[in-house]
C-alpha positions in Angstrom: 30.2 -4.7 36.1 30.0 -0.8 36.0 32.2 -0.6 33.3 30.1 -3.0 31.2 27.2 -0.9 31.9 28.8 2.1 30.9 29.8 0.6 28.1 26.1 -1.1 26.7 24.8 2.8 27.4 27.5 4.1 25.2 26.7 2.3 22.8 23.1 3.2 22.9 23.8 6.5 22.6 26.2 6.2 19.9 22.9 4.2 17.7 20.4 6.5 18.9 22.5 9.4 17.4 22.6 7.6 13.7 19.2 7.8 13.8 18.6 3.9 15.1 15.8 2.7 16.5 14.7 -0.5 18.0 12.1 -2.3 16.0 8.2 -0.9 17.6 10.0 1.2 19.7 10.7 4.9 19.7 7.3 7.4 17.5 6.7 7.1 13.7 6.6 10.9 12.8 5.1 11.8 9.2 4.9 15.1 7.4 2.0 14.2 6.1 -1.5 15.1 9.6 -4.3 14.2 7.7 -5.6 11.5 5.9 -8.8 9.7 4.4 -8.1 5.6 4.5 -10.2 3.2 2.4 -10.2 0.0 1.3 -12.2 -2.6 -0.7 -12.7 -4.7 2.5 -13.6 -1.6 4.5 -13.8 -3.6 7.9 -10.6 -5.6 6.9 -8.0 -6.0 9.5 -5.6 -4.8 7.5 -7.1 -1.1 7.2 -8.1 -1.5 9.9 -4.6 -2.0 11.6 -3.4 1.2 9.0 -5.9 3.5 10.5 -4.7 2.6 14.3 -1.3 3.5 13.9 -1.8 6.2 11.8 -4.1 7.7 14.6 -1.3 6.5 17.0 1.7 8.2 14.7 -0.6 11.4 15.1 -2.4 11.4 11.9 -5.7 12.2 11.7 -7.7 9.8 10.0 -11.2 10.9 8.4 -13.4 11.0 5.3 -12.5 14.1 2.5 -9.4 14.6 3.9 -7.4 16.5 1.1 -5.4 13.1 0.2 -6.9 9.7 0.0 -4.6 6.8 0.3 -6.9 3.4 -0.6 -5.5 0.4 -0.4 -6.9 -1.1 -3.7 -6.3 -4.7 -3.1 -4.8 -7.4 -1.0 -3.5 -10.6 -2.2 -2.2 -13.2 -0.6 -0.9 -16.4 -2.0 1.6 -19.4 -1.5 3.4 -22.2 -3.3 5.7 -25.4 -2.2 9.7 -24.2 -2.7 10.1 -28.4 -1.9 7.8 -31.6 -1.9 8.1 -34.3 0.2 5.3 -37.9 0.7 2.7 -38.3 2.7 4.0 -37.5 6.9 7.4 -35.3 5.7 8.2 -31.3 6.0 8.4 -29.1 3.1 9.1 -25.5 2.9 6.5 -23.4 1.6 6.7 -19.2 0.7 3.8 -17.3 1.6 3.9 -13.8 0.0 1.4 -10.7 0.6 0.9 -8.6 -1.9 -0.9 -4.7 -1.2 -1.4 -2.6 -4.3 -1.8 1.0 -3.2 -2.8 4.0 -4.4 -3.1 8.1 -3.0 -5.2 10.0 -5.2 -6.3 14.2 -4.7 -9.0 15.9 -5.4 -11.9 14.5 -7.5 -9.7 11.2 -7.5 -7.0 12.0 -9.4 -4.0 9.2 -8.9 -0.9 10.7 -7.9 0.6 7.7 -6.7 0.1 4.1 -7.4 2.6 1.6 -6.2 2.7 -2.0 -4.4 4.4 -3.8 -1.0 5.3 -6.9 -0.6 6.0 -9.6 2.5 7.1 -12.9 1.5 8.2 -15.1 4.3 9.0 -19.3 4.5 7.2 -21.9 6.6 7.8 -25.5 7.5 4.4 -27.6 6.7 4.8 -30.7 8.6 2.9 -33.5 7.4 2.8 -35.2 10.7 1.4 -32.1 12.1 -2.0 -31.0 9.9 -3.3 -28.7 13.0 -0.1 -27.3 14.2 1.3 -26.5 10.3 -1.8 -24.9 10.1 -2.4 -22.7 12.8 1.7 -21.8 12.1 1.0 -20.2 9.2 -2.1 -18.5 10.2 0.0 -16.8 12.9 2.5 -15.7 10.1 0.0 -14.4 8.5 -0.7 -12.1 11.0 3.1 -10.8 11.5 2.8 -10.6 7.8 0.0 -8.2 7.7 1.3 -6.6 10.6 5.0 -6.0 8.5 2.8 -4.1 5.9 0.9 -1.8 8.2 4.6 -0.8 9.0 6.1 -0.8 5.3 3.2 1.6 4.6 3.5 3.6 6.8 7.2 3.8 6.5 6.5 4.7 2.4 4.2 7.4 4.0 7.1 8.8 5.8 8.9 9.3 2.5 6.1 11.8 1.3 5.9 15.4 2.2 3.0 17.4 1.8 4.5 19.6 -0.5 5.5 16.6 -3.1 1.5 15.8 -2.6 1.0 19.2 -3.7 2.9 18.9 -6.6 1.7 16.0 -7.8 -1.8 17.7 -7.8 -1.2 20.4 -9.9 1.0 17.1 -12.5 -2.3 15.7 -12.4 -5.0 18.5 -12.7 -3.0 19.2 -16.1 -3.0 16.2 -16.9 -6.2 16.0 -16.9 -6.9 19.4 -18.0 -5.1 18.5 -21.0 -7.4 15.4 -21.6 -10.3 16.8 -21.3 -9.1 20.0 -24.2 -8.1 17.4 -26.0 -11.6 15.3 -25.9 -13.5 18.4 -26.2 -11.8 19.5 -29.3 -12.3 15.7 -31.0 -15.6 16.1 -30.4 -15.9 19.6 -31.8 -14.2 18.5 -35.2 -16.5 15.4 -35.5 -19.5 17.8 -34.8 -18.2 19.8 -37.6 -17.8 17.3 -40.2 -20.8 17.2 -42.4 -22.7 14.1 -41.9 -23.0 12.2 -45.3 -27.0 10.6 -46.1 -27.4 7.8 -46.7 -27.1 6.8 -50.7 -30.1 6.4 -52.4 -30.5 4.0 -55.4 -32.9 4.5 -58.0 -35.4 2.2 -58.5 -35.6 0.7 -61.7 
């Protein structure tokens, strides 16, 4: 018994030394310490869970932060993987896609990307209520998974990277503005021809 306990403890130490953590344990440390978070559905489940998770990870979430995470769109779809006659079971693939953007000042986009989660559920034709309840539960799990993936994605980003992306976006915005101004100046400098008058006969 003692040997087995020592073996388990040894494995736990070894795994933790390799950076392994059981899902749902430990802390999620982010280099980004302040973030504005918004979504099309301001009070939706996904953005609400994401704000809570970020705050629990030590991120200060507030309006007016230097960088803003925008949940641009979230789509839920499903498709049949197999078809069955009435009263039989069939497989359904559920998919959640979350499109997001990280913006700097002047709402300049710095990062645009998407996250996707897919799961397969069995739809029982003899138990429609139970199948619908299971789909709802799986959708909730997928939403939590999306939030965790979003946090993991943010873990890969440092303030220095965002600053560099901001400088690139600023330079591009300045170049675009100068090109637009040059085009307008050129257009204004070209004499406008008056309509040709046709002499009356």
